[in-house]
Structures are given as C-alpha cells and as structure tokens.
N, C-alpha and C positions, 0 to 999 in steps of 0.2 A: 758393148756394155753387157755386164753380167747381171741378170735380173734375179734378185734374191728377195722378192716381195710377193711370193705366191699366195700368202694368206690374204692379201688384199684383193688380188685378181690374178688369173692365169692366162697365158696365151692360148687361144682356142686351138684345138687339135685340127689338123688338116682334114681328117675324115669328117669332123663335125662341121667345118666350114663348107665342104662339098655337099653334105647332106642338107644343110640349111639352104644353100643356093638352089639345089634341085627342087626341094619342096616349095620354096618361094616362087620358082618359075612355073611349076605345074599345078600347085594346089593353093590358089589365091582366093577361092570362094570362102564365104563366111560359113563356118561349120554348123551354124544354127539354121542355115537356109534349107528349104525342103527340096530344092532341085538337085539334080545329080551331082553337080559340082560341089554343092554344100555337103551332100552326104558322103562324097569321097573324102573331103577334108575332115569330116566327122569321124570317118572310119580310121584314118591314119592317126588322128588325135587319140582315139581310144586304144589303138594299137600301142602308141607310145605310153599310155597310162598302164597298159598291161605289162609292158617291158619293165617299167619302174617297179611295179608290184612284184614281179618275178625276182628282183634283186634283193628283196627283203622277205624271206620266208615267213609265212604266217600272216601275211597281209593280203588284202584283196584289192583289185584294181579300183573298185569304187570308193576305197578308203583314201585314195591319193588325189590331192588337188594340185593344180598348177597355179602358181602365183607369180608375182614380178620379181621375187628374190627372197633371201633369208630374212630381211627386215620385215617385209610384209607378212611372211609366214609366221614369224614370232609374234607380231602384233595381233594377227588374226587368231592365233592359238590362245594367247593370254587373255585378250579382251573378250573373245567369244566364249571361252570356257568359264572365265571368272563371272561374267554377267549371267551366263546360263545356270551356274551353280550357286548363285548368290543366296538362294533360299536355304541352302545348307549352312552357309556361313560366309563371312566377308573377311577371311584371313588368308593371306598368301605366304608361301615360303619360297625364297629363291636364294641366290648366293651373292656375295659382295664382289664376285669376279666376273659377273655376266657381261656379255656384249651390251652396248647401249640400247639396242633394240629391245632387249628384255628388261634391263635395269631401269631405263627411263619409262617404259610402259608400266611397270609395277609402281614406280613413283607417281605416275599419273593416276593410277587407280587409288593410291593413298589420298590424293587430293579429292577424289570422289567419295571418300568415306571408308575405304578399305583400310585394314591394318596389314602390315607385312613384316616378316623377319628376314634379315639378310645375313646368311651364314658365312662367316669368314673362312679363309683357306689357311692351311699351314704354310710353312716357309717354302715348301716345294710347289705350292699352287694347287694342292688337292684339298677338297672339302670332304670331311668324313661323313659317312652315312649315319653314324651316331649323332653327330651334331645336327644333321637335317631332321632326324627323327625327334630329337629333343626340342626342336623348334615348332613341332606340330601342336596344334590345339584342337579342341572339339569343333572349332569354327573353321578350320583349314579346309578350303575348297580346292586349291590348286597348288602344286609344287612345280617349279621350273628350275632345272639344273642343266647347264651345258654339258656336252659330252667331252669335247676337247677345247681347252681355253685358247682363245685366238691370240693372246699375247705371249704366253710362256709355254703353251703346248701341253699342259698338265691334263691327264686323262681322269675324268671323274668316275666314281664307282656307281654308275647308273643302274647296273643290275642289282646291286645290294640295296640301293635306295628304292628301286621299284618293288623289290620283294617286301620291304618293310611297309611301303605304302599299301600294297595289296592286303597285308594283314590288318591294316587300319580301316579298310573299307572304302567308302565312296570319296576318295581324293583323286582328282585328275593329275596325271603326271606328264608334263611337257619337257621334252629334251631338245635343245638347240644343237643340231648335228651338222651345222654349216662347215665346221672345220674337221669333222671326223670321217665323213663318207669318202671312201677311196684312200684314206690314210690309215685307219685302224678298223678292226672288225666291228660291224654294227649288227646287233641282234635285238630287234624291237620286241619280238614275241617273248624271248627269254628275259628281257629286261622289264617286261610288263609296262611298256610305254604306251600312253594313250594319244599323245600328240608329238610329232617329230618334224623338225624344219631342216631344209637343206637348200643349197644354191648351186646352180650349174656353173657359174663363172669361177668357182673355187677349184674346179677339177677339169678344166679344158673345154667347158661348154660356153654358150653365149651368155652375155649379160642380159638381165631382165627376165630370167626364168628361175623360179624357185619351186620347191616341193613343200607341201604340208600334208602329213599323214594325220588323219582323224579317225580314231577307232570307230567302227560302224555304229555302235550303240551309244556313242557320246554325242550329245546335241550341243552345237555351238550357237550362240546368239549371233545373228548376222551383223557384221560391222559395217557393211556397205549396202546401199539400196541399188536395185537394178534388175537385170534379167535373171534367168534360171541357170546360167552357166556355172559350172563347178559347184553343183548342188545348191546354187543360189548364194553360196558363201563368198564367191569371188566373181561377181557379175562383170560382164564386158566381153567383147569379142576376143576369143583366144588367139594368141600368136602361134599359129600352127607350125610354121617353119622353125621358129626358135624352140618350141616345145619338142618337136621331133628330134632336132639336133641335140637338145639337152638330154633327152632320153638315151641317145647314143653315148653322150659323154658320161652319163652316170653308169651305163652298162660297162663301158671300157674301164672306168675307174674302179668299179667293184671287182671286175674280173682280174685286173692287174694288181690289186691291192697287196696281196701277200708278197709278190716279187718286189714291188715298189718299196714296201716297208722295209724289207731286208736290206735293200740297197741304200735307202735313205738313213737307216739307223747307222750304217757304217760311215756315211758322210757326216752325220751328226757327231759321231765319236771323234772323227778327225778334226772337226771344227772346234769341239770342246777342248781337245788337246791343244790346239793352236791358241785358243783363248787363255788356257791355263799357263801358257808360256809367256804371256804378257802380264806382268804384275799389276798393271793399272786396271785391268778388266776383271769383273766379277760376274760369273754366270748366275742367272736367275732361273728358278724352276727346278724340276727334278733332274738329277744327274743320271737316273736310271735309263739305260739304253735298250733294255730288253723289250720285246714285243708285248709281253704281258705286264710290263712295268708301268711307271707313272707318267711317262712322257711320250708324246706323239713323235714319229720319226722325222718330221719335216720342219720343226720349229726349234730355233735356238734364240734365247733372249739373254742379253748381258748388259751390265751397267759399267759406265766409266764415272765413278763418283767424283763430283766436282766439275763435271763437264756437261754442258747442255746437249741433249741427244741430237737435236737438229744440226748442231755443228758437226758432229761425227758423221751424220747421214750425208750432209753436203760435201764434206771432205772425201768420203768414200765415193761419192758420185764423180768427183773430179778425177778419181782413179779408175772409173769405169765400173763401179759397184753400186747397184741400186738396192737399198735396204729401207727400213722404215723405223718409226719409233713405236707408238702405240698402234691400236687398230686404226685402219684408214678412216673410220667414222669419227675418231677422236683425235686424229693426228694434228689438227689445227689448234687444239687447246694447249695453253702454256702450263696447265696444272700438272702436278706429278701424276703418274699412272695410278688410277684408282685400283687396278688389279694388283700392282706391286705393293701398294700400301695395305691392301686387304690381306696380303700374305705376311704382314708384319715387318716388312722391310723399312729401313729408314727413309725419311723424306729425301735425303740426299741421293740415295740409291734409286728410289722411285722416280726421281726427277731426271735420271740420266739413262733410262733403259732404251736399248736398241734391239729390234727384232729382225732376225734373218730367217727366211723361209724358203725351202728348196723346191725344185721342180724336176721334171723328167730330164731336162737338158743338162743337169748338173752331174759332174763326176769328180774324181779325185783332183783333176787339174784345176777345175773351177774353185773348189774349196781351198786348194793350196794357194791359188791366186788371192782369194779372199783373206786368208790368214796373213799373207805377205802384205797386203794393203792395209789391214788392220794394224799391223806392227808399225808400218810407215806412218799412218795417220796418228797413232798414239804418240809416236816420237815427235811429230811436229806440234801436237797439241799440248804436250806435257808442260811446257812453260806457261800455258794459259790456264792451268787448273785453278778452280775456285773452290776452296774448301768451305764447308759449312753452309752451302747454298740451301 
C-alpha cells in the first residue's frame, strides 16, 4: 500500500519510536513528584521544552506548553485568549477555511454572545491580509488564521497579517501551524504571533502530543481545572515519554525542512502534471510550486466533478493507494467541503474533492504509480458520472 494521507497522520520515525520506548522504560515516575525519580522525569521534560523553544528563534522555553494535540491547542488558545480579553471587546476574526477545531470553537463563542467575522479565501485558497484587516473592529480581541490549509495546502500571509495587527494595538494573534511545521519555514517572532499550535503526529511523532506557544506577557483564562502542570493551563500528569519523543520529531522535522520541501515540490509538480493529463480531474488550490509561493510542498487537492469523492478514495485503495477527502476530522460528513466552497468553487466541485499528501517515503516511482492508478480509476468511473450533483 502507498500511504498518501500524511496530513491526517504520519508513520512515526524509527528514532522517535526508540526514544519513546527508552524513556518509557527508564523514566516512569510522575514529574511532579519530589523524589529523585520524579525530579529526573521533570528534568528531561524541561529539556524537551528547551529543545522545542530552540527550534523557533525568539521564543523562550517557558512560553511553550505540551498538550494532547492540535485540536486541544487550538481550543485552549482561542477560548483562553478570548475570555481573557473579553473586557477589550467580544469580537473575533477568523477565516472561512479554518480547521474544525478553530472554526467550530469560534462558532461556540458566538453562541456565548460573541460576534465573529469569517474571511473568505480566493480561488487559490489564500486569504488576503487586506480582507483580514478590513474585518477588524474596535471590539476585536482575537484574530485566528491558519498558516497552511489542511485541505488544499494554501499558505496564508501570516507575517503581513501579524504586522497589521501590531499596528492596531491590543489584538491577540493565533496561528494554527499544525500543517506548517516541518513543511514550510515558520517565523513566529517575525510574524508577531502571540499563540501558535502544532501537533507531533503530523511530522513523524507520536499521537497525543501537541504544542501551544503562548507569548509570555499574554494571559489566558484557564479552560481546565486541576493542578499546576503546564503553567496551570493544561493540568494533569505529563506524558513524559511521548513529549520527549515529540520534541525529537519536531527537531528532525525543522532541521530537514529545506531539503524536504525542495524534494516534495518536485513531486507535487509531477503529480499536478499527471492530473492535468486526465481531462476529468480539476486541481484545487494554488498552482504555485515555488517555496515562496502560495502552496505547501506536500499537499495536492483535486476534484472529479460529478463523482463522489469517497468513491474515488475507495477505488484508489483497491489499487493500493491510500488518500483522503477532506480533513480527517470532517471526512465522515456528506456535506461539500466547507473550504472549497469558501474559495468560491461550485458545489459540484466542492462535493468531489480528493486530497493527496506526501511523506518522506515517496519518490518519483510512487508518484508515477499514483498517476497511473488515477488514470485507471477515472477510466472505470467515467460511465458513472453524475452531473449537477
């Protein structure tokens, strides 16, 4: 089987597996315990935190929290910042293409009396900084914009947005970086980011570990009750083996990012060329292949208008190809992709999107195989096309 669903989750790296097993065997004490075993666990926990901070220049170790994943990080950031800043105003700005962990959380705050603006994207999946700035009001307390879109791979102009927010004063800026770390350069200090989310299992780390950066002078309201772990914001006994393994995965991903991006951009170009040779398929998102352009290197999204995407996915699986439709968190919904609709695409096209996402194990041969199987699947499905769905 060829696994082309790295945006949903990635196979853990062998070094990461070994690290996690070693720490699990040797450092099983609770890092909050006062005895030597607990203090040794605490030491390696803090060392992992320092490793993470070193990967993002301009940040300090104490500004990084360990969570259970990207969804929890996004929830903690948005709920904690919004409620803490409510005295300034109860207005939020986000985009219409956010991951459900952001989009649905903002919707939830609306039910609590907040107002929100959802900025749409253009046809390439990019939200303009002008549109974000135009959505601001005197009551805006928080802006949340993802870095790389999880369905089409579009790279959002977070540095430009951050600069504009800085000029406006006391508006917190949250960035969902779950799909960007290890794929594209991340500059938190240069982008004036106050809150940043990431997840280890998107880059070869273990499931169940996320990161949340909280700028030191930004106060978050506590979402959970409990102990004092993770500055009291994420109470509960820390999963030390998984955290140490996650820190290694993040380090390897950031160190290898430039080489990985160059290789994956080449694979992306080959896949887009293969899709272009199949008339029934239409690519979605930015065609830009450059590292400074509008698209991440590891994601390709396309539609087969008139065909349900799960049919394509299941047919590809029969030929040894594992791909996906929308984000894994939304894949069970029969509704058209909210992201593709927000890009202004037709309902027919938004109802037939398929996502392919690369990993380190892929090369020219795997992409050639994928293109071959796509052509074969389309040939078999063409008699079943449903127009106007």
